[in-house]
N, C-alpha and C positions, 0 to 999 in steps of 0.2 A: 597157634592160631586156629587149627582145626577144632580143638577142644572148646575154644570160645564160641565158634560158630555153632557147634552142637548145643552148648549151654543156652545160647540165645534162642536157638530153634525150639528147644524144649520148653523154655519159659514163655515163648510167644505163642505156641501152638494153641493153648486154650482160648486166647484172645482172637486168633484168626478163625477158629472154628465156631466162635460165638458161644462157647460153653460158659455157663455161670454156675456158681454154687450158692445155695441159699441156706443159711443156718436156721434151723427150725426148732432147736431144742434149748435155746437160751443158755447154753453152757452147763446144762444140768445133767449131762450124760445121755447115753443112747436110750431110745424108748424100749419098752418091755419086749415088743416083738423082735426088734433087732437083736437084743441081748439073748433072747431065747434061741434065735437062729444061730448066733455065734457059738453059744454053749453046745448046741447040737452038732455043729460042724467041727468043734474042737473039744471033745470030751476030755476032762481031766486038766484042762488049762484054765488059769485064772482069766476071767473076762474083765478087762479094764473098762472104765468109763460107764459102768452100769450102776444103777441104783443098788445098794446093798440088799441082800435077801432079807425078807422079814424074819424076825426072831419068833420062834415057835411055829405052831401050825397056822397055815393060811386060813383066813376066815371062810366059813362054809359059803358055798354059792347058793343064793336063794334068788329065785326069779319071781318077784312079786308081779301082780298084774299091772298092765300099763296104767299110768296115772293121768293120761291125756284125755280123760272123759270117756274112756271105753275103747271102742272098736278102732284099732289101727289096722288097716288092711293094705295088701299090696296093690298099688295102682296099676291099672291097665296101661300098656304102652301108649304113648301120646302121639304116635305117628312119625317120630323121628328115627334116626339110625345111630344115635350116640348112647353110651351107657356110663354109669357110675356105680362102682361096687366097693365094698369094704367090710369091716367087721367091728362089732361091739364086743368087748371082752373085759374080764376082771384083770386089772392092772397089777397082778401079783402072780408069781410063779405058781402053777404051770400055765398061766394065762388062758383059762378056759373061756370059750365064747359064751355070751349071754343070750339065751333064747327068748323070743317073744318081745324084743324091744322095738320101739317105733323110731324110724329114721325118716326125716323129711328133707326133700330137695325143693327149693323154691328158686325160680328164675323165669325163663320164658314160659314154663308150665310149673305147676306145683304137683308133687307126687309124694306118696308115702310108701314105705317098705317095712316089713316085719322081719326081724332076724330069724334065721332058721336054727336048727339044733346045734350048729357050730358057731352061732353068732354072726353068720354072714348075711349080707343083704345085697340087693341088686336093683338098680333103677335101669330098666331097659326101654328102648324105643323113645329116648328123649330127643327133642329138637336141639340143634346146636345152640350154644349160648353159655352164659355164665350163671352158675347156680351157687346158692348157699346151702350147704348140707349140715343139718343139725340132728342130734339125737334127743329123745325125750328121756331125761334121767329119771329113773324110777325111784320110788320111795325107799329109803334105807341106803342109798348110794350117793356118791358125789363123783363128779367127772374129774379125772386126773390128766386126760390127754384128749385133745390137743391142749397145749399150754398157751397158745395164742391163736387168734383168728377172730372172725366176726362174732358178735354177741348173738346168742340164741336165747330162747325162753328159759332154758334150764342149764346153760353153760356156754361153752364156746363151740364154734363150728369151723367149717372149711369153706373157702371160696374156690370153686372149681370151674374151669372153662373147658368145654368139650366141643369138638368140631363134628360135622356130619360124618358118620362112620367111625368116629373116634371113641376112645374109652378112657376113663380115669379110674385107676385101681388103688388099693391100699389106703382108702379113706377110712381111717381107724378112729375109734373112740374107746378110751380106757376109763374104767370106773372102779371105785373101791367102796367098801362099806366103812363107815366111820370107825 
């Protein structure tokens, strides 16, 4: 009887705590960043549920100029206290960041950010609200991640809700050359 009570308690705990899980990879395996983290934490072990490594040398990383009509600049803070950050990267090992890519956030305000030398971007000083975050895919690339989300001009994006003083991180965009 004690074992049954423990089993029921373990099964019911996520429901009582309001915990939910949302599948975001459509059964295609883990995303590149997750697989890289696992490989780093467990060197020498086979990493399951990851896309197979590409055959041969990975394509060279070329950072062409933005194709969004020129100047993408980092927007000034818009008077809020929320933030959204993430990375634009080559979706192949060793997953280098892509420099100089334009990312847009549209919602209560519209903002742009340019990725740094590591492919990272940050929208700081946002008012609370729901934003659609999109990248401008540059010539010679195609977006591979996210695999679902709102439609953007050059691919798919993310719908992100932030509260005052809150932040949303790991809003990633993966890209490959054909």
